[in-house]
C-alpha positions in Angstrom: 23.9 52.8 8.9 27.1 54.4 9.7 28.8 56.5 12.6 27.8 59.3 10.4 23.9 58.6 11.5 25.2 59.0 15.1 27.0 62.2 14.9 23.9 63.6 12.8 21.1 62.4 15.4 23.3 63.9 18.2 23.3 66.9 16.6 19.4 67.2 16.0 19.2 66.2 20.2 21.4 69.1 20.6 19.2 71.5 18.7 16.3 70.4 20.6 17.2 71.2 23.9 18.5 74.3 22.3 15.3 75.4 21.0 12.7 74.0 23.0 12.0 76.1 26.6 13.3 74.0 29.7 10.7 72.3 32.0 9.6 69.4 29.8 10.2 65.8 31.1 11.5 64.2 27.6 10.3 65.2 24.2 9.5 62.4 21.6 10.5 63.5 17.7 9.3 61.3 14.8 10.9 61.8 11.5 11.4 60.7 8.0 14.2 61.9 6.1 15.8 61.9 2.6 17.5 63.9 0.3 17.9 66.7 2.4 13.9 66.9 3.1 11.3 65.5 5.1 8.9 65.1 7.4 9.0 65.5 11.6 6.5 65.9 14.5 7.8 66.8 17.8 5.6 66.0 21.2 6.2 66.4 24.7 5.8 64.2 27.4 3.9 60.9 27.6 0.5 62.7 27.0 2.4 63.9 23.5 1.6 67.2 23.4 2.8 69.1 20.6 5.8 71.3 20.5 5.6 74.3 18.0 8.8 75.6 17.0 9.8 78.9 15.2 11.0 77.3 12.3 12.9 74.1 10.8 15.0 71.7 13.2 18.2 72.5 10.3 20.2 69.9 11.6 17.3 67.4 10.6 18.2 68.3 7.2 21.5 66.4 7.4 20.0 63.1 8.1 19.6 60.8 5.1 21.0 62.9 2.4 22.4 59.4 1.3 19.4 57.0 2.0 16.1 57.6 3.3 15.9 56.8 7.4 13.2 57.1 9.5 13.5 57.1 13.2 12.0 57.9 16.7 14.0 59.8 18.9 13.3 60.3 22.7 15.5 63.7 24.3 15.3 63.5 28.5 15.8 67.0 30.4 19.2 65.6 31.2 20.5 66.2 28.1 20.3 62.3 27.2 18.9 60.5 23.7 18.1 57.3 23.0 16.7 56.7 19.4 15.4 53.6 16.9 16.7 54.1 13.2 15.4 51.7 10.4 14.1 52.5 6.7 11.9 51.2 4.5 8.8 51.9 6.5 6.2 54.6 5.8 5.9 56.8 9.0 2.6 59.1 8.8 2.5 61.7 11.7 0.1 63.7 10.7 -2.4 62.4 12.9 -1.1 60.3 16.6 -0.4 57.6 17.2 1.4 57.4 13.6 0.5 55.1 10.8 3.0 53.1 9.6 3.1 51.3 6.1 5.3 48.5 4.6 5.4 47.1 1.0 5.9 43.6 1.6 6.0 43.1 -2.7 7.7 46.2 -4.0 8.7 45.6 -7.8 12.6 46.0 -9.0 13.5 49.3 -10.7 16.7 49.0 -12.8 18.9 52.0 -13.1 18.0 54.3 -15.7 21.1 55.3 -18.3 21.7 58.6 -19.5 20.3 60.1 -22.7 21.5 62.1 -24.8 19.1 61.4 -28.3 15.4 60.9 -28.7 16.7 57.4 -29.2 17.9 57.2 -26.1 14.8 58.0 -24.7 12.9 55.3 -27.0 15.0 52.7 -25.4 14.8 53.5 -22.4 10.7 53.6 -22.5 10.8 50.6 -24.9 8.5 52.1 -27.3 8.9 54.4 -30.3 8.2 58.4 -30.1 6.0 59.8 -32.6 7.6 61.0 -36.0 6.1 64.6 -35.3 8.1 64.3 -31.7 11.1 64.0 -33.5 9.9 66.6 -36.1 9.6 69.2 -33.2 13.5 68.5 -31.5 14.5 68.6 -34.9 13.5 72.0 -35.9 14.0 73.2 -32.0 10.8 74.8 -31.8 9.9 77.3 -29.4 6.1 76.4 -28.0 5.4 79.2 -25.7 7.0 81.6 -23.7 5.1 79.6 -20.4 6.5 76.2 -21.6 9.9 74.5 -21.3 10.7 71.6 -24.0 12.9 69.0 -22.2 16.6 67.5 -24.0 16.2 63.8 -24.1 18.0 63.6 -20.3 15.5 65.6 -18.5 12.8 63.3 -19.9 14.2 60.5 -18.7 15.0 61.5 -15.6 11.7 63.0 -15.3 10.1 59.7 -16.1 12.1 57.6 -13.9 11.2 59.4 -11.4 7.4 59.1 -12.2 7.7 55.6 -12.4 9.1 55.1 -8.9 7.0 57.4 -7.4 3.9 54.8 -8.8 5.0 52.6 -6.4 5.7 54.6 -3.4 3.2 55.1 -1.2 0.1 52.6 -1.3 -2.2 55.0 -0.1 -2.0 56.1 -4.0 -1.9 53.0 -5.5 -6.0 53.5 -6.3 -6.2 57.3 -5.8 -8.5 58.8 -8.4 -7.6 61.7 -10.3 -9.7 64.5 -11.7 -9.9 64.3 -15.5 -10.5 67.5 -17.8 -11.2 66.4 -21.5 -12.7 63.7 -24.3 -14.4 60.9 -22.4 -12.2 57.5 -22.8 -9.5 59.6 -24.6 -7.2 58.9 -21.7 -6.2 56.5 -18.8 -7.7 57.6 -15.5 -4.3 56.9 -13.7 -1.6 59.3 -12.2 1.2 57.8 -14.4 1.4 55.2 -16.6 5.0 54.2 -17.9 4.3 55.0 -21.5 3.3 58.3 -20.5 6.8 60.1 -21.7 7.2 63.9 -20.3 8.9 66.2 -22.9 7.8 69.6 -21.7 6.4 71.6 -18.2 4.8 74.8 -18.1 5.0 77.8 -15.8 3.1 75.8 -12.8 5.6 72.9 -12.7 2.9 70.9 -14.6 4.4 67.8 -16.7 3.3 67.8 -20.2 3.4 64.2 -21.9 3.2 62.4 -25.1 0.7 59.4 -24.6 1.6 56.2 -25.7 -0.9 54.6 -24.2 -4.2 56.0 -24.7 -7.6 55.3 -23.1 -10.1 53.1 -26.1 -11.4 56.8 -27.1 -7.4 58.4 -27.7 -4.9 58.6 -30.1 -1.2 57.2 -29.9 0.6 60.2 -29.7 -1.8 62.7 -28.4 -0.8 65.3 -25.7 -1.8 65.5 -22.1 -1.0 67.5 -18.8 0.0 65.4 -15.5 -2.4 65.6 -12.7 -0.7 68.3 -10.0 -1.9 72.1 -10.0 -4.1 71.3 -12.4 -6.0 68.0 -13.4 -5.2 65.6 -15.4 -6.0 66.9 -18.6 -6.2 66.5 -22.6 -4.5 68.8 -24.4 -4.6 67.6 -28.2 -4.1 64.6 -30.7 -0.6 65.3 -31.7 2.5 67.1 -30.5 2.2 68.9 -33.7 -1.3 70.2 -33.2 -0.2 70.7 -29.3 2.5 73.2 -30.0 0.6 75.2 -32.5 -2.2 75.7 -29.6 -0.8 74.9 -26.1 -3.4 76.3 -23.9 -4.5 74.8 -20.7 -8.6 73.2 -20.8 -10.6 74.8 -18.2 -11.6 73.0 -15.2 -13.4 74.6 -12.8 -16.3 72.7 -11.2 -14.8 69.2 -10.8 -15.2 69.1 -7.2 -17.2 70.2 -4.5 -16.9 70.4 -0.7 -19.3 71.6 1.5 -21.5 71.3 4.8 -24.8 69.6 3.7 -26.9 72.1 5.6 -25.0 75.2 3.8 -26.3 74.0 0.4 -29.3 72.2 1.5 -31.4 69.4 -0.5 -32.3 71.6 -3.4 -28.4 72.7 -3.9 -27.2 69.0 -3.2 -29.9 68.1 -6.3 -28.4 71.2 -8.2 -24.8 69.9 -8.1 -23.3 70.2 -11.8 -23.3 66.4 -13.6 -19.3 67.0 -14.7 -18.6 66.9 -10.5 -16.4 64.2 -10.1 -14.7 64.8 -6.6 -17.3 65.7 -3.7 -16.9 66.0 0.2 -20.4 66.1 2.3 -19.5 67.1 5.6 -22.1 66.7 8.6 -24.8 65.5 6.3 -28.1 65.0 9.0 -30.6 63.3 7.0 -29.6 64.1 3.8 -31.2 61.5 1.1 -28.1 60.7 -0.5 -30.1 59.7 -3.8 -30.1 63.3 -4.6 -26.8 62.9 -5.7 -27.5 59.9 -8.2 -27.3 62.4 -11.3 -23.9 62.6 -10.8 -22.9 59.9 -13.5 -19.1 61.7 -13.5 -18.7 60.9 -9.9 -15.5 59.4 -9.0 -14.7 59.8 -5.1 -17.1 60.6 -2.8 -16.4 61.6 1.0 -19.0 61.5 3.9 -18.0 62.9 7.1 -19.8 63.3 10.5 -23.1 61.3 9.5 -25.2 59.6 11.7 -26.7 57.4 9.1 -25.6 57.3 5.7 -27.6 54.9 3.3 -25.4 55.0 -0.1 -27.0 52.4 -2.0 -28.9 54.8 -4.5 -25.2 55.6 -6.0 -24.3 51.3 -7.0 -24.8 52.6 -10.6 -22.4 55.7 -10.1 -18.4 55.2 -11.4 -17.6 55.6 -8.0 -13.5 54.7 -7.1 -12.8 55.6 -4.2 -15.4 55.9 -1.0 -14.4 57.6 2.3 -17.3 57.4 5.0 -17.4 58.4 9.0 -20.7 57.8 10.2 -22.6 55.6 12.9 -24.4 53.6 10.3 -23.1 52.5 7.3 -24.9 51.2 4.1 -22.6 50.9 1.0 -23.1 51.0 -2.9 -22.2 47.8 -4.4 -20.1 49.4 -7.0 -18.2 47.4 -9.5 -16.1 50.3 -10.2 -14.9 51.2 -6.6 -11.3 50.2 -6.0 -10.7 52.1 -2.8 -12.9 52.4 0.6 -12.2 53.7 4.0 -14.7 53.4 6.6 -14.6 55.0 10.1 -16.7 54.6 13.3 -19.5 51.8 12.9 -20.5 48.2 12.0 -20.5 47.5 8.5 -21.3 45.1 6.1 -19.1 45.1 3.4 -21.0 44.2 -0.2 -19.3 42.5 -3.3 -16.8 44.7 -4.5 -14.7 42.9 -7.4 -12.4 45.8 -8.2 -11.1 46.6 -4.6 -7.2 47.2 -4.6 -7.2 49.4 -1.2 -9.1 48.9 2.0 -8.9 51.1 5.0 -11.3 49.6 8.0 -9.0 50.3 11.1 -11.7 52.6 12.5 -14.4 50.5 11.7 -16.5 47.4 12.8 -16.2 44.6 10.5 -15.6 40.8 10.2 -11.9 40.6 9.8 -12.2 36.4 9.1 -14.2 37.7 5.9 -12.2 40.5 4.7 -11.6 40.3 0.2 -8.5 39.9 -0.7 -6.9 43.6 -1.9 -3.6 45.1 -2.6 -3.3 47.4 0.8 -5.2 46.8 3.8 -5.0 49.3 6.6 -6.0 47.4 9.9 -5.5 48.6 13.8 -3.3 46.6 15.9 -6.1 44.1 17.3 -7.3 43.5 13.9 -4.0 43.0 12.4 -4.0 40.0 15.2 -7.0 38.3 13.9 -6.2 38.8 10.4 -4.2 36.2 8.1 -4.2 37.9 4.9 -0.9 38.6 3.2 -1.5 41.7 0.9 1.1 43.3 -1.3 1.4 46.3 1.4 0.3 46.5 4.7 -0.7 49.3 7.7 -0.8 49.8 11.5 -3.2 52.2 12.9 -2.9 52.6 16.8 0.5 51.9 17.4 2.5 54.6 19.1 5.9 52.7 19.2 7.7 52.3 16.2 9.6 49.6 17.8 6.5 47.7 17.9 5.6 48.8 14.9 8.7 46.8 13.2 7.7 43.7 15.3 4.4 44.1 13.5 5.9 44.3 10.2 8.6 41.1 11.1 5.2 39.0 11.5 3.9 40.2 8.0 7.3 39.2 6.8 9.1 42.4 6.1 12.0 42.5 8.1 13.7 45.6 8.6 16.7 47.1 9.5 16.7 48.3 13.0 19.7 50.4 14.8 19.8 52.2 18.0 21.8 55.1 18.8 22.1 56.7 22.2 23.8 59.8 23.6 23.9 62.7 25.4 24.3 66.4 24.6 24.5 69.7 27.0 21.9 71.3 28.4 
């Protein structure tokens, strides 16, 4: 990775010992840096107590400007430090120990050429744009004060960014998106390669020409990508959208509550348009009260004792997360993502499951289904022979051991050990 990384990390270590109050035995910095940004977590001593800083570690923003960098650094009270540096591994530090994720089979994306015309855009995406889009650009229409129409090069850059992001984090591979619009008009995904972003609104949401609509949609319809607002159907054509560019109302699609606050009557009264629910501390809640939520696609249940969801098998659930002492799962054919915590669980037949996280549950590892993305703890991985496209490790505090685990899964990642000393 070059001598410049040594110099950059030395400056980071110097900043750490400067801004942290003396008295620590050692500090551990875990960081993921790319393009002048990134995430980090700084902890103190073997107990990993968080060190809260006023402001940011400014020197950290200089790391990873030319390529993404992931590292774990230990800085001691005498100013000596060691850092293990790698790349192509996701290091999530929102909880400790961190979670490490690698993609075993990442698709290769060709370089995107510059675009000066809509014909260039069509060549990049591999499909023609509707005639009304060409007409819109030909007459230089002003849509609305809050909407910016992209020039061709910006269309391609934005499209390229979204296509790369769709593969970046496996945790998002089967994540449902909230949707507002006619049923079946739009594909329920975060992005599709034939969604062409031609504009953005004042909130930064991208507005796309949809060349791959749902079964009840129309090629060339306008949609808004999920962002500050849900994925939204806007109009059946660019012409209709340009004449009336208002965004739809999206209130009441999600509800997050403690079961005791609503009570059985309140739960039974939830609107059938609800798409995302979080139920905290359900107690003895009868989950059959949710059976009328025929648009429910994501359900999270946290802090339960005995959670029985068998009565919800008919719902179009795509993602289910449950943390409870006892769990009965619904046999949902639509389920693509499942996260379980805290219980011995028997998995029903889930034919469309793509993402499975049982790192916090007691399951039969030898009988796990084939999925695209599997999350297990270290002990579970020692008993697992599956080799999905992406894998994640929980419960491991060492980046070095995470790299060994990745190698055992067939992913050899670069490593560089950097040591030095700064003044204290």
